[in-house]
C-alpha positions as CSV (number, residue, x, y, z in Angstrom):
1,M,-92.6,22.5,-5.0
2,S,-93.4,20.5,-1.9
3,E,-92.2,16.9,-1.4
4,K,-94.7,14.2,-0.4
5,K,-94.1,12.9,3.1
6,S,-93.7,9.2,3.6
7,A,-95.1,7.1,6.4
8,R,-91.5,6.9,7.8
9,D,-91.6,10.7,8.3
10,D,-94.6,10.7,10.6
11,E,-94.4,10.2,14.3
12,R,-95.2,6.6,15.3
13,I,-97.8,5.8,18.0
14,S,-97.6,2.6,20.0
15,F,-100.6,0.6,18.9
16,R,-101.0,-3.2,19.1
17,A,-103.8,-4.6,16.9
18,K,-104.6,-7.4,14.5
19,L,-104.4,-6.4,10.9
20,R,-105.7,-8.0,7.7
21,F,-104.6,-6.9,4.2
22,E,-106.8,-7.7,1.2
23,A,-105.2,-7.0,-2.2
24,D,-107.4,-5.0,-4.7
25,N,-106.3,-7.0,-7.8
26,S,-106.1,-10.6,-6.5
27,D,-107.6,-12.8,-3.8
28,I,-104.5,-12.5,-1.6
29,I,-105.2,-11.9,2.1
30,I,-102.4,-11.4,4.6
31,T,-103.0,-11.4,8.4
32,G,-100.8,-10.4,11.3
33,E,-100.3,-7.6,13.8
34,T,-98.9,-4.2,14.2
35,K,-96.9,-2.7,17.0
36,N,-97.3,1.0,16.0
37,V,-99.0,3.2,13.4
38,S,-98.6,6.7,12.1
39,M,-101.1,9.1,10.5
40,S,-99.9,7.9,7.1
41,G,-99.1,4.2,7.5
42,A,-98.5,1.0,9.4
43,F,-96.4,-2.1,9.3
44,L,-98.2,-5.5,9.3
45,E,-96.0,-8.1,11.0
46,T,-96.5,-11.5,9.4
47,I,-94.6,-14.7,8.6
48,Q,-97.1,-15.6,5.8
49,P,-95.5,-15.8,2.3
50,L,-95.8,-12.5,0.4
51,T,-95.8,-14.2,-3.0
52,G,-97.8,-12.4,-5.6
53,L,-97.5,-9.0,-3.9
54,N,-95.3,-6.1,-5.1
55,D,-94.3,-2.6,-3.9
56,G,-97.0,-0.2,-5.2
57,D,-99.8,-2.8,-5.1
58,E,-103.1,-1.4,-3.6
59,G,-105.5,-2.9,-1.2
60,V,-107.4,-2.4,2.0
61,V,-106.1,-2.8,5.5
62,F,-108.6,-3.9,8.2
63,V,-107.8,-3.1,11.8
64,E,-109.6,-5.2,14.4
65,M,-111.0,-3.0,17.1
66,N,-112.7,-3.8,20.4
67,K,-115.1,-1.5,22.2
68,S,-117.1,-2.6,25.2
69,G,-116.5,-6.3,24.3
70,K,-117.7,-5.9,20.7
71,I,-115.2,-6.6,17.9
72,F,-115.4,-4.6,14.7
73,D,-113.1,-3.7,11.8
74,V,-111.9,-0.2,10.7
75,S,-110.6,-0.1,7.1
76,F,-108.2,2.1,5.2
77,H,-107.3,2.0,1.5
78,C,-103.5,1.6,1.2
79,V,-100.5,1.1,-1.0
80,I,-97.7,-1.3,-0.3
81,A,-94.6,0.7,0.5
82,R,-92.1,-2.1,1.3
83,L,-92.2,-5.9,1.4
84,K,-90.0,-7.7,3.9
85,P,-90.4,-11.5,3.4
86,G,-90.5,-13.3,6.7
87,V,-91.1,-10.0,8.5
88,G,-94.1,-8.2,7.1
89,I,-95.4,-5.4,4.9
90,A,-95.2,-1.6,5.2
91,F,-98.3,0.3,4.0
92,N,-99.0,3.9,3.2
93,F,-102.6,4.9,3.8
94,E,-104.3,6.9,1.1
95,S,-106.8,9.8,1.5
96,E,-109.1,11.6,-0.8
97,E,-106.9,14.7,-0.4
98,E,-103.9,12.8,-1.8
99,Y,-106.0,11.7,-4.8
100,E,-107.1,15.3,-5.5
101,Y,-103.5,16.6,-5.1
102,E,-102.1,14.0,-7.5
103,E,-104.8,14.7,-10.1
104,E,-104.0,18.5,-9.9
105,E,-100.3,17.8,-10.5
106,D,-101.0,15.7,-13.6
107,E,-103.0,18.5,-15.2
């Protein structure tokens, strides 16, 4: 039986960008920046209060990108892995492959 890798297990890539998290089940929006990302997650640095959020909550992370002077967002569905009040939020990105794998395990 294989163990699921966490975002902490993946190699981090230096990447400075503005991030915005929008919670799926509330109107909570948290903004900030990241210093690095991995293939499975990111850490959003913010001093905003994290009230109303919990580990395991789902939402969407929007990454602000700039190409040829045009700004656009790239989004990823994610799950909150860790909350660090006054510091930020660690996210694990989700993929369709993970959903299919989890469904097969439940059967």
